[in-house]
N, C-alpha and C positions, 0 to 999 in steps of 0.2 A: 688634549690627551694624546700621548704618543701611541704609535701603532703597537708597540710592545705591550703597553698597559692595556690597550683595548683587547689585544689578543689574549693576554693573561686573564683579563676579566671574563672574556667569552669562554675560555678553557675552564676556568674555575666554576663558572655558572653551569656549564655542561657537566662537569664532574659532580657538582652538588646535585644537579637534577638526576643524574645517573645513580648516585648514591641514595637519594631519596626514593627513587623508583625501586632500586634493588632492595632497600630496607622495607618498603611497603610490600613488595612482592614476597619477600621472605616472611613478613608478618602475616600475609594472607595465605592460608593453607591451600586455597584453590581459587582460580580465576575462571569465570565462565561467561558465556554470552547468552542473551535471552531476547526474544522478540515477543513482546506482550500481545500485540495485535494478532500475530500468527498463532500464538498459543490459544487465544480466546476464539478466534474465528475458525480454528480447526476442531473445536469441540462439536460433539453431536448436537448439542442444543443450538449452537450457532448455525450449523449446517441445516438443521430443520427449519430455523427461522428464515433462512435465505430461501429454502424451497417453498415455504409458506408465502413469502413475498412474491416469488416468481409465479406461484399458482393463483395469487389473488386476481380477481377480475380487473381491478383498476390497473395493476401493473401489466397484466397480460394484454389489456387493450392498448396501453401505451407502447408495449413491445410490438404489437401487431401494427400499430400506426407507424412506428419507426421502420419496420420492415417494408411496409407498403410504400412509404416515401422513398426508401432506398431503391425499390423496384421501379417506381415511377421515374426516378432520376436516371436509372440505367436505360429505361425505355426511351426517355427523351434524348439521351446521348446517342443511342443506337439510331434513332430516327434522324438526328442531325447528321450522323456519319453517312447514312443511307441516302437521304434526300436533300441534304443541305446544299449541295452544289447547284441544285435547280431552283432554290428559293430566292425570292426577291429580298431587298434590304429590309422591307417591312416585316416579311415573314421571319427573317433571321433575328430581327430585333424582338419580335413577339416571342419567338422560341427561347431566346436568351433570357427574356423576362420570366417566362415560365420556369426555366431552370433556376434562376436566382430565387424565386419564391419557394420552390421546392427545397432548395438548399437551406434557406432560412428556416423553413418548417422542420427540416431534418435536424438541423442544429438545435432548435428549440426542443424537439422531441428527445434528442440525445441528452440534453441538459436535464430534462425532467426525469428521465430514467436514472441518470447519475445521482440526482438529488434524492430520489426514492431509495436507491441503494445506499447512498451515504447516510441517510437518516436511519436506515435499518442497521447498518454497521455501528453507528453511534449508540443506538439503543442497546444493542447487544453488548457493546463494550461497557456501557454505563452499568448494565445489569451484572455482568460477570467480572468486571475489574476488581471489585472488593474481594471476591472469593479467590481470584487469581493471585492477588497480593498476599492473602493469607497463606496460600499454598506455596508461593515463592519463598516467603519467610520460613516456612516449615522446611523446605528443601535446603535453604541456605544454612539453617541450624543443623539439620540432620547430616549434611555432607561437609560441614566445616568450610563453607565458601566464604572467602574474604573479600571478593570483588565480583560484582555482576555488571557487565557492560551490555548496553543495547547492541544487538548484533550489527546494526548499521554503523556503530561507532568503531567497531573493530575492522581493521584493514584485512585481517586474515584470522581465521580460527578453524581448526579441525572440527569435524562433526562431534567428536567426543567432548568438546568444550561447550556445546550448545545444549542447554537444559529446556529449551522450548517444548520439546515433545514430552518431557517428564511432567511439566506443568499441565499440558493438555490432557495427558492420561489421568493425572490426579483430578483435574476438573471434571472429566467424564465420569470418574468413579464417585465423585462427591455429589453430583446431581442434587 
């Protein structure tokens, strides 16, 4: 195919895409962005559930263990900087082994905390998502919205185009 034909096809395709977008945008009365997770996790119910998780004995003990391991690692690091120059090869190897074990424990502890938090978020999302979906549909209808984009899909959007807070407010009122 000649370069002229390729160029013409590309130009025609771009024109058609632009025309379709313009037509779609004209048909849509309003375009907005929305973040479902932010809307749900900003509700009073979600905030309370997160506080409850953090206050639970199991989570608190995991958090305390994580902090303790972090402090232990900092102590081992300080000890190495202070006394390391005078240690034998065996003492250095033994100290490095302690550090490796503490780091492994710290990583495991961090994974456990993340898993607990992730599970809590999943449960909150599962519980509130159907109601958020209903509210979103109501807002779409009431405001004549023709297109809702996930806020992560939009390269740029002014705050006035974001309906996340409206959905959060409606969820808080719906309880």
